[in-house]
Structure formats: C-alpha cells, structure tokens
ZADREN-777667 format. One record per residue: z, y negated, x negated of N, C-alpha, C, O in turn; residue in three letters. Coordinates in steps of 0.001 Angstrom, whole numbers, padded with zeros to 6 digits, always signed. Layout:
ZYXZYXZYXZYXAla;...
***
This chain:
+057615-135312-053661+058038-134703-052492+057936-135892-051625+058167-137062-051930Unk;+057476-135310-050279+057513-136913-049503+059263-136858-048856+060095-135951-048874Unk;+059313-138302-048302+060524-138574-048037+060909-138338-046579+062027-138368-046066Unk;+059557-138066-045961+059738-137520-044434+058554-136665-044212+057441-136812-044718Unk;+058974-135680-043322+057946-134668-042771+058225-134728-041227+059314-134839-040665Unk;+057112-134638-040742+056851-134893-038931+056574-133577-038684+055497-133026-038914Unk;+057639-133033-038171+057286-131609-037403+055945-131609-036362+055699-132608-035686Unk;+055184-130508-036307+054002-130540-035508+054584-130454-033916+053772-130747-033039Unk;+055494-130196-033642+056535-130081-032228+056355-131631-031792+056139-131961-030626Unk;+056473-132568-032903+056914-133794-032268+055457-134252-031866+055321-134862-030805Unk;+054494-134018-032566+053111-134487-032253+052524-134100-031038+051633-134816-030582Unk;+052948-132867-030305+052712-132239-029473+053501-132923-028293+053030-132738-027171Unk;+054462-133569-028382+055145-134371-027355+054603-135890-027628+054495-136601-026629Unk;+054379-136245-028436+053756-137700-029005+052517-137909-029709+052577-138375-030847Unk;+051148-137566-029077+050125-137127-029851+049652-138683-030352+049051-138742-031425Unk;+049880-139810-029686+049789-141176-030057+050638-141780-030978+050169-142731-031604Unk;+051870-141412-031213+052579-141969-032055+052036-142234-033342+050899-141859-033631Unk;+052826-142906-034204+052561-143390-035543+053993-143952-036145+054505-145030-035842Unk;+054468-143076-036971+055638-143303-037921+055393-144136-039436+054755-143577-040328Unk;+055857-145260-039587+055932-146055-041074+057066-145595-041549+058027-145417-040801Unk;+057115-145339-042851+058655-145549-043571+058193-146253-044730+057194-145971-045392Unk;+059113-147324-044950+059230-147783-046591+060559-147295-047250+061683-147487-046785Unk;+060326-146784-048140+061012-146334-049413+061374-147246-050480+060505-147684-051235Unk;+062736-147601-050608+063192-148648-051664+064110-148138-052460+064965-147404-051965Unk;+064119-148455-053994+065233-147873-054985+065693-149170-055552+065006-150186-055442Unk;+066787-149153-056128+067230-150159-056834+067858-151221-056231+068082-152205-056937Unk;+068246-151238-054882+068719-152314-053953+070150-152734-054485+070866-152003-055169Unk;+070430-153894-054114+071895-154505-054221+072210-155137-052796+071785-156238-052444Unk;+073148-154155-051881+073244-154272-050575+074317-154865-050257+074643-154912-049071Unk;+075116-155459-051271+076276-156025-051286+076554-157315-050605+076002-158281-051133Unk;+077287-157561-049548+077711-158660-048792+078161-159824-049531+079306-159595-049921Unk;+077783-160920-049879+077816-162169-050137+078193-162972-048871+077475-163040-047873Unk;+079252-163500-048997+079740-164636-047919+079105-165900-048022+079252-166691-047091Unk;+078438-166207-048986+077481-167457-049224+076624-167224-048647+076149-168183-048040Unk;+075975-165976-048494+074720-165814-048021+074595-165234-046214+073578-164788-045682Unk;+075638-165377-045721+075807-164998-044590+075128-166006-043382+074673-165694-042281Unk;+075240-167250-043995+074260-168270-042923+072985-167873-043129+072281-167892-042120Unk;+072329-167416-044430+070970-167334-044491+070564-165829-043369+069704-165752-042492Unk;+071421-164933-043773+070922-163955-042612+071245-164319-041271+070526-163855-040386Unk;+072108-164996-040985+072565-165493-039435+071081-166179-038827+070561-165871-037754Unk;+070590-167130-039763+069561-167744-039505+068429-166865-039261+067700-167012-038280Unk;+068207-165615-040455+067237-164662-039988+067029-163992-038696+065957-163715-038157Unk;+068299-163766-038264+068330-162901-037231+068621-163871-035940+068936-163252-034924Unk;+068563-165277-035829+068420-166176-034601+067126-166644-034819+066689-167430-033978Unk;+066431-166345-035741+065012-166916-035654+064249-165590-034837+063371-165779-033995Unk;+064712-164308-035211+064095-163044-034683+064302-163007-033163+063377-162778-032383Unk;+065635-163257-032767+065872-163405-031483+065416-164507-030859+065166-164412-029658Unk;+065271-165421-031353+064137-166446-030610+062662-165774-030385+062163-165828-029261Unk;+062055-165219-031329+060721-164672-031368+060736-163590-030223+059809-163574-029414Unk;+061631-162808-030151+061923-161924-029412+061827-162250-027725+061942-161319-026929Unk;+061630-163500-027309+061744-163822-025887+060265-163499-025289+060038-163573-024082Unk;+059354-163162-026177+058178-163109-025793+057854-161417-025343+056729-161025-025034Unk;+059014-160589-025381+058875-159297-024890+059747-159608-023581+059755-158732-022716Unk;+060304-160500-023414+061280-160622-022187+060584-161736-021335+060890-162928-021372Unk;+059627-161190-020582+059046-162325-019582+058995-161692-018067+058448-162347-017179Unk;+059542-160476-017801+059563-159830-016541+060967-160331-016014+061920-160399-016790Unk;+061070-160653-014778+062423-160644-014183+063423-159759-014195+064620-159964-014398Unk;+062793-158644-013939+063852-157280-014057+063886-156817-015604+062804-156342-015949Unk;+064775-156836-016523+064839-156120-017470+063798-155023-018101+062976-154983-019017Unk;+064384-154025-016924+063823-152866-017282+061990-152737-016844+061265-151755-016687Unk;+061808-153785-016782+060417-153992-016101+059235-154592-017351+058008-154637-017266Unk;+060173-155027-018535+059421-155478-019293+058907-154369-020240+059612-153427-020602Unk;+057331-154599-020696+056477-153334-021192+057310-152746-022194+057430-151520-022188Unk;+057932-153462-023094+058419-152959-024490+059541-151761-024075+059637-150635-024563Unk;+060422-152434-022926+061487-151473-022672+060781-150370-021705+061090-149186-021838Unk;+060070-150673-020979+059449-149772-019770+058962-148269-020590+059280-147109-020329Unk;+058044-148836-021698+057124-147779-022279+058090-146688-023112+057880-145475-023085Unk;+059176-147317-023853+060203-146555-024522+061184-145789-023500+061718-144715-023778Unk;+061303-146270-022649+061906-145362-021485+061374-144296-020821+062041-143308-020514Unk;+059959-144462-020525+059176-143340-020005+059044-142535-021454+059103-141321-021262Unk;+058923-142797-022487+059130-141895-023368+060340-141136-023860+060140-140192-024625Unk;+061425-141409-023549+062719-140944-023640+062650-139803-022510+063334-138792-022666Unk;+061776-139960-021293+061882-138728-020038+061218-137555-020528+061271-136449-019990Unk;+060490-137891-021737+059815-136618-022384+060674-135438-023030+060115-134370-023276Unk;+061866-135600-023272+062781-134823-023891+064399-134728-023572+064982-135537-022851Unk;+064817-133982-024009+066077-133775-023592+067132-135038-024466+067066-135261-025675Unk;+067919-135626-023636+068777-136610-024111+070034-136681-023736+070341-136007-022753Unk;+070930-137375-024301+072157-137770-023841+072254-139001-022877+071810-140141-023016Unk;+072966-138429-021856+072683-139682-020701+073025-141140-021068+074169-141393-021447Unk;+072240-141964-020992+072312-143447-021241+071876-143776-022732+072189-144838-023271Unk;+071238-142930-023269+070287-143011-024578+069324-143743-024356+068536-143421-023467Unk;+069132-144916-025100+068050-145972-025246+067459-146067-026563+067964-145702-027625Unk;+066140-146690-026337+065602-147071-027846+066319-148019-028553+066995-148805-027890Unk;+066316-148107-029714+067187-149246-030602+066458-150384-030191+067228-151326-030002Unk;+065289-150666-029981+064532-151884-029565+065267-152590-028326+065570-153771-028153Unk;+065449-151444-027518+065914-151709-026009+067424-152259-026364+067724-153333-025843Unk;+068270-151705-027092+069619-152239-027059+069472-153641-027693+070261-154531-027378Unk;+068465-153856-028590+068710-155175-029003+068101-156426-028494+068356-157601-028757Unk;+066995-155737-027486+066628-156926-026596+067661-157026-025288+067550-158030-024585Unk;+068283-156403-025069+069407-156284-024016+070276-157403-024524+070696-158280-023769Unk;+070526-157366-025731+071570-158426-026413+070831-159742-026029+071268-160621-025287Unk;+070037-159725-026456+069050-161219-026354+068755-161587-025071+068721-162792-024820Unk;+068444-160459-023851+068474-161012-022752+069725-161558-022062+069576-162565-021369Unk;+070987-160993-022173+072111-161062-021941+072657-162136-022554+073816-162407-022240Unk;+071903-163065-023647+072666-164251-024337+073696-163943-025117+074551-164812-025290Unk;+073827-162772-025693+074798-162315-026703+074099-162607-027865+072876-162589-028004Unk;+075152-162944-028898+074678-163239-030256+074650-162035-031177+075374-161062-030965Unk;+073957-162092-032023+073554-160818-033053+074256-161455-034356+074001-162573-034802Unk;+075071-160652-034821+075846-161109-036309+075364-160374-037448+074882-159248-037324Unk;+075477-160974-038572+075043-160066-039630+076065-159002-039861+077228-159076-039466Unk;+075473-157859-040628+075996-156441-040586+076275-156404-042175+077351-156668-042711Unk;+075200-156061-042750+074966-155861-044175+073320-156302-044641+072432-155786-043962Unk;+073000-157014-045504+071816-157477-045802+070306-156494-045293+069325-156929-044690Unk;+070554-155097-045770+069351-154423-045426+069471-154037-044059+068365-153608-043729Unk;+070509-153958-042803+070583-153751-041761+070108-155015-040865+069521-154870-039793Unk;+070437-156289-041438+070305-157693-041186+068434-157696-040976+067737-157903-039983Unk;+068100-157375-042365+066692-157401-042376+065735-156477-041648+064599-156871-041383Unk;+066152-155251-041312+065484-154446-040535+065630-154576-038616+064986-154024-037725Unk;+066588-155400-038587+067076-155789-037189+066311-156923-036941+065780-157057-035838Unk;+066134-158058-038128+065105-159293-037702+064065-158635-037423+063571-158948-036340Unk;+063402-157626-038141+061834-157296-037871+061595-156729-036713+060613-157021-036030Unk;+062635-155702-036319+062673-155039-035110+062422-156242-034165+061279-156467-033767Unk;+063480-157024-033796+063411-158189-032899+061907-159018-032838+061249-159354-031853Unk;+061661-159191-034177+060344-160436-034036+059151-159321-033693+058055-159806-033414Unk;+059226-158416-033691+057832-157282-033597+057902-156469-032156+056956-155949-031565Unk;+059108-156504-031812+059479-155495-030474+059166-153987-030923+058627-153215-030130Unk;+059472-153647-032041+059299-152237-032310+060837-151750-033095+061569-152417-033826Unk;+060970-150357-032625+062211-149849-033221+062077-149563-034696+061095-148949-035114Unk;+063059-149999-035519+063262-149534-036782+064891-149345-036874+065756-149780-036115Unk;+065029-148463-038189+066220-148159-038782+066170-147702-040075+065104-147478-040648Unk;+067388-147530-040636+067312-147272-042041+068469-146246-042347+069332-146016-041501Unk;+068463-145764-043325+069062-144603-044118+069493-144477-045360+068775-144874-046279Unk;+070532-143999-045570+070926-144276-047320+070054-142896-047915+070255-141782-047431Unk;+069281-143078-048781+068284-142007-048983+069286-140780-050061+069062-139577-050197Unk;+070296-141535-050639+070890-140470-051336+071891-139678-050753+072446-138740-051325Unk;+072138-140098-049499+072854-138905-048646+071995-137885-047859+072469-136926-047250Unk;+070818-138164-047929+070007-137088-047327+069530-135680-048118+068964-135684-049211Unk;+069800-134734-047512+069748-133740-048371+068450-132729-048112+068425-131870-047230Unk;+067546-132960-048907+065900-132731-049050+065144-133767-048319+065659-134874-048162Unk;+063956-133502-047852+063129-134633-047193+063929-134596-045805+064572-133667-045318Unk;+063689-135919-045303+064053-135859-043983+062972-135727-042875+061955-136420-042884Unk;+063229-134854-041976+062230-134471-040970+062309-135284-039365+063336-135674-038808Unk;+061227-135363-038977+061671-135782-037554+060737-134747-036750+059549-134488-036942Unk;+061728-134178-035685+061021-133475-034897+061921-133070-033777+062635-133971-033338Unk;+062045-131702-033141+062486-131548-032097+063660-130682-032197+063291-129589-032627Unk;+065092-130713-031950+066197-130227-032246+066397-128586-031472+066079-128204-030346Unk;+066948-127985-032428+067066-126531-031663+068313-126554-031024+068483-125778-030084Unk;+069369-127435-031428+070419-127693-030602+071519-127475-031439+071395-126466-032135Unk;+072726-128207-031616+073716-127840-032456+073961-128396-033721+075028-128309-034329Unk;+072451-129248-034287+072503-129729-035147+074122-130656-035416+074591-131372-034531Unk;+074727-130483-036635+075778-131443-036836+075298-132848-036768+074209-133237-037190Unk;+076403-133723-036077+076135-135317-036315+077265-136138-035551+077434-136052-034335Unk;+077946-136865-036314+079181-137632-036442+078430-138852-036028+077708-139165-036974Unk;+078274-139715-034987+077845-140943-034639+078737-142085-035734+079687-141718-036425Unk;+078312-143207-035713+079088-144262-036164+079925-144661-035218+079651-144953-034053Unk;+081345-144668-035955+082491-145378-034718+083106-144143-033965+083967-144310-033101Unk;+082755-143201-034231+083328-141814-033334+084202-140674-034179+083950-140258-035310Unk;+085106-140357-033461+085944-139373-034364+085630-138316-034480+085867-137791-035569Unk;+084911-137464-033354+084343-136195-033360+082942-135723-033372+082175-136240-032560Unk;+082506-134828-034164+081219-134362-034138+080604-134357-032680+081201-133919-031697Unk;+079266-134930-032670+078346-134893-031118+077260-134434-031692+076437-135214-032171Unk;+077092-133053-031730+075841-132206-032192+074627-132559-031275+074837-132911-030115Unk;+073171-132456-031851+072052-132651-031002+071941-131931-029952+072702-130970-030065Unk;+071339-131908-028921+070865-131131-027917+069625-130293-028087+068670-130805-028670Unk;+069546-129165-027677+068034-128503-027638+067242-129501-027101+067542-130221-026148Unk;+066116-129520-027810+064693-130630-027166+065125-131727-027450+064390-132465-026795Unk;+065906-132432-028047+066235-133638-028295+065178-134266-029697+065250-133858-030856Unk;+064399-135157-029268+063677-135817-030801+064923-136316-031731+065724-137215-031475Unk;+064872-135647-032650+065850-136088-033672+065406-136320-035392+064471-135569-035668Unk;+065757-136986-036325+065269-136954-037709+066497-136187-037994+067582-136308-037425Unk;+066185-135391-038940+067620-134456-039314+067138-134085-041041+066217-134679-041601Unk;+067805-133212-041563+068072-132840-043005+068488-131411-043049+068839-130896-041988Unk;+068493-130649-044229+069434-129526-044180+070446-129152-043778+070776-127992-043531Unk;+071424-130716-043603+072859-130624-043265+073179-130730-041669+074159-130133-041222Unk;+072541-131312-041027+072283-131622-039537+071355-133008-039379+070577-133447-040226Unk;+071657-133587-038037+071089-134810-037654+071514-135774-038525+072586-135860-039125Unk;+070236-136730-038528+070579-137856-039240+070653-139089-038347+071503-139965-038508Unk;+069576-139115-037253+069457-139916-036213+068836-139105-035005+067851-138366-035016Unk;+069865-139518-033729+069463-138927-032802+068362-139946-031559+068344-141176-031561Unk;+067665-139203-030748+066664-139942-029915+066069-141084-030635+066350-142263-030421Unk;+065114-140587-031617+064311-141247-032292+065600-142347-033080+066545-141782-033632Unk;+065548-143687-033074+066378-144489-033387+067629-144994-032504+068289-146033-032480Unk;+067650-143791-031797+068941-144427-030707+070340-144411-031224+071128-145353-031143Unk;+070534-143424-031680+072260-143459-032430+072257-143011-033892+071998-141825-034092Unk;+072459-143645-034733+072749-143358-036040+073881-142666-036611+074898-142780-035928Unk;+074003-141960-037697+075168-141121-038256+075818-141640-038921+075316-142695-039309Unk;+076937-141408-039368+077857-142323-040241+077772-141372-041809+078269-141815-042844Unk;+077122-140147-041744+076849-139600-043028+075646-140457-043621+075853-140688-044812Unk;+074632-140917-043226+073724-141329-043953+073602-142902-043840+072533-143439-044133Unk;+074804-143724-043373+074492-145026-042647+074303-145797-043954+074828-145470-045019Unk;+073389-147002-043743+073383-148071-044874+074574-148724-045016+075072-149138-043968Unk;+075315-148979-046297+076583-149472-046549+076004-150528-047791+074858-150762-048174Unk;+077387-151066-048245+077181-152115-049322+076871-151500-050623+076385-152092-051587Unk;+077258-150026-050550+076946-149430-051937+075746-148531-051995+075587-147654-052844Unk;+074794-148861-050884+073560-148352-050796+072591-148843-051954+072482-150030-052262Unk;+071954-147889-052515+071032-148604-053590+069409-147767-053250+068386-148189-053789Unk;+069393-146927-052586+068091-146461-052351+068188-145910-050859+069087-145241-050350Unk;+066960-146401-050285+067064-146215-048636+065581-145932-048320+064638-145949-049111Unk;+065574-145635-046823+064363-145145-046287+064524-146021-044891+065513-146020-044157Unk;+063561-146609-044751+063328-147553-043509+062465-146893-042757+061625-146201-043332Unk;+062480-146956-041403+061709-146168-040470+061075-147461-039624+061827-148431-039531Unk;+059733-147564-038988+059130-148184-037981+058499-147282-037289+057740-146464-037810Unk;+058795-147349-035812+058396-146313-034674+057380-147123-033972+057505-148344-033876Unk;+056251-146394-033416+055232-146812-032298+054744-145686-031661+054403-144699-032314Unk;+054668-145734-030354+054146-144245-029594+052922-144899-028912+052492-144088-028092Unk;+052374-145737-028913+051042-146069-028636+049974-147166-029248+050499-147804-030161Unk;+048860-147479-029029+048261-148137-029751+048490-149685-029967+048335-150300-031023Unk;+048968-150280-028515+049388-151545-028524+050621-151710-029410+050713-152776-030020Unk;+051505-150868-029549+052488-150679-030381+052322-150856-031609+052814-151771-032268Unk;+051434-149766-032102+050818-149531-033505+050340-150900-033807+050461-151175-035000Unk;+049846-151814-033091+049307-153045-033816+050470-153766-034114+050496-154285-035230Unk;+051413-153919-033399+052892-154760-033629+053625-153888-034740+054494-154410-035439Unk;+053263-152541-034898+054046-151791-035845+053355-152370-037402+054134-152470-038350Unk;+051927-152722-037589+051411-152654-038760+051852-154092-038995+052295-154312-040122Unk;+051818-155017-038219+052462-156373-038478+054055-156262-039160+054349-156908-040166Unk;+054868-155500-038577+056111-155500-038765+056377-154755-040260+057210-155066-041111Unk;+055436-153725-040283+055610-153166-041769+055329-154017-042783+056113-153939-043729Unk;+054243-154995-042902+053629-156046-043701+054998-156990-044022+055362-157306-045155Unk;+055611-157333-042871+056649-158501-042858+057924-157823-043458+058667-158447-044216Unk;+058188-156329-043038+059300-155972-043836+059052-155506-045332+060055-155303-046018Unk;+057806-155321-045892+057619-155245-047445+057953-156025-047782+058895-155923-048569Unk;+057392-157494-047412+057648-158881-047932+059202-159213-047908+059812-159623-048896Unk;+059753-158994-046695+061102-159290-046840+061780-158585-047852+062453-159215-048667Unk;+061683-157250-047910+062437-156462-048931+062282-156912-050241+063203-156858-051055Unk;+060814-157497-050580+060821-157863-052104+061663-159308-052144+062462-159500-053060Unk;+061489-160117-051311+062170-161715-051252+063560-161440-051238+064231-162109-052024Unk;+064255-160465-050404+065647-160433-050386+066235-159665-051503+067322-159993-051980Unk;+065464-158515-051997+066495-157888-052846+065540-157376-054386+065846-156561-055256Unk;+064420-158172-054244+063408-158102-055578+063123-156522-055533+063454-156041-056617Unk;+062714-155726-054814+062186-154458-054801+061070-154234-054013+060877-154745-052909Unk;+060210-153330-054694+058940-153158-054006+058911-151870-053268+059484-150946-053846Unk;+058421-151628-052227+058498-150778-051341+057374-149850-051137+056193-150120-050920Unk;+057941-148734-051244+056432-147822-050983+056261-147539-049600+057325-147525-048981Unk;+055426-147352-049054+054700-147667-047776+054081-146391-047436+053144-146048-048157Unk;+054540-145352-046147+053842-144169-046143+053499-144517-044342+054130-145314-043648Unk;+052455-143750-043952+052079-143733-042746+051568-142329-042075+050615-141666-042485Unk;+052516-141975-040805+052347-140437-040221+051866-140504-039105+052472-141120-038229Unk;+050644-139883-038847+050196-140073-037505+049765-138616-037161+049663-137862-038129Unk;+049489-138094-035893+049007-136622-035554+047665-136336-036584+047476-135178-036958Unk;+046902-137237-036953+045759-136438-037916+045947-136839-039217+045002-136904-040004Unk;+047264-137160-039568+047480-137464-040837+048966-137151-041318+049301-137387-042479Unk;
***
C-alpha cells in the first residue's frame, strides 16, 4: 500500500506540482547532547546557503517567497498561513538563530533551507491508513503543536489527512501534535514539495541529499516515491 495518495482535486489546483516522499523505518531519533554541536553546524551551514534565496530588498519579493504566497491564494486558509520554507527563510532574513529540535527535524530543516523547498515529516506509526494530500471538506480534526484546543481544517483548504483527521494544514504550514516527530519515532514519512518546474529542479537535488543524509545520520535506507499529475 502506498504511504501517500494525492487526490485528483489537488492536481486541479496545482497541475504542475510534484510531491516527493521518503519513507524510512528503524530510526533512532533520540536526542544525544553530545551530537547537538553537529546538528547545530548542519543548520548553520544550511542557513548560510539559504541566503541565495534572499536577494530582494523586500522579503516578500524574493521568488521563493512570492511563488508560495501566490500558491496560497488559490485555496482557503487561515489568516497568516505561510509556507514552511517562508517561515524558515524569514528567521534567516531577520538574523535569528535556528536551534536543534531533534535529529530528524534538524535534517529536514537543513535540507529545506539549503534548497529553498518546503520539507516536512510525520510519525508513520501515528497515521491511520495511507496519508492523503487533498482538499479539506472542512471540520477535519486537527490539534496544532503547542495549542490546547482543536483547530479543524477549513473547507477548501489544502491538507494532508488520514482517517482520523488532518495531519498537516496548508501544505506544510502547520503540523499536528498527533503525528509529530519525537525522540520515540522509529518510522517516518518525509515530504518535499514543489509547485513549478524551477522548484522541481531544486526538489530533485533536495531529495537526493535528504536520502544521503538519512543514511549518514541514521544508517537507514529511504524509499523514495514521486507524485505528479501524470503519475
């Protein structure tokens, strides 16, 4: 069974999109304080590389930011929702530090920044059935990280979801507590998103590096799957 199913309604909104997923099993995602300098260095290097996507004087005019903001005008969303890559780039633009969270999150954040593409990850064991990417009917249960109350998906919103409810809202804008990556995560699904051809070129490089980094950091081989409107 596929770990991701992309619904036809998504392709109607984003016919040029491509979604790459990497599935890994048998991870050890425990935080080792002795390894924190290593992951900090990984993030620092990625932040330095990300300056190539911040060449405009006005933040929102940088192509990576502008393209995703335009994409977010095509569907219903909560006020202030932004792509995960914009959130990371904004920290860099403001001179803020990015600190280690846990090894798997650090790896996908470093890849996201280095290649200017949104990346995310979910605990595969917490997902009920295959994960879908599609358009919300509205009301899909969702409890965001760090929030006490449920914040259900809006009708027409682009979401990842399973049989229980939403997994991640507005592409990779907001992750949920139920499927978050933790130190106890052993099986995970990682997502790398692109919505046009130029992004797809960077996405391909990001996928290769992500696979290499998963092997190097966790000694696991990732299964890679690619989803397009034609595939």
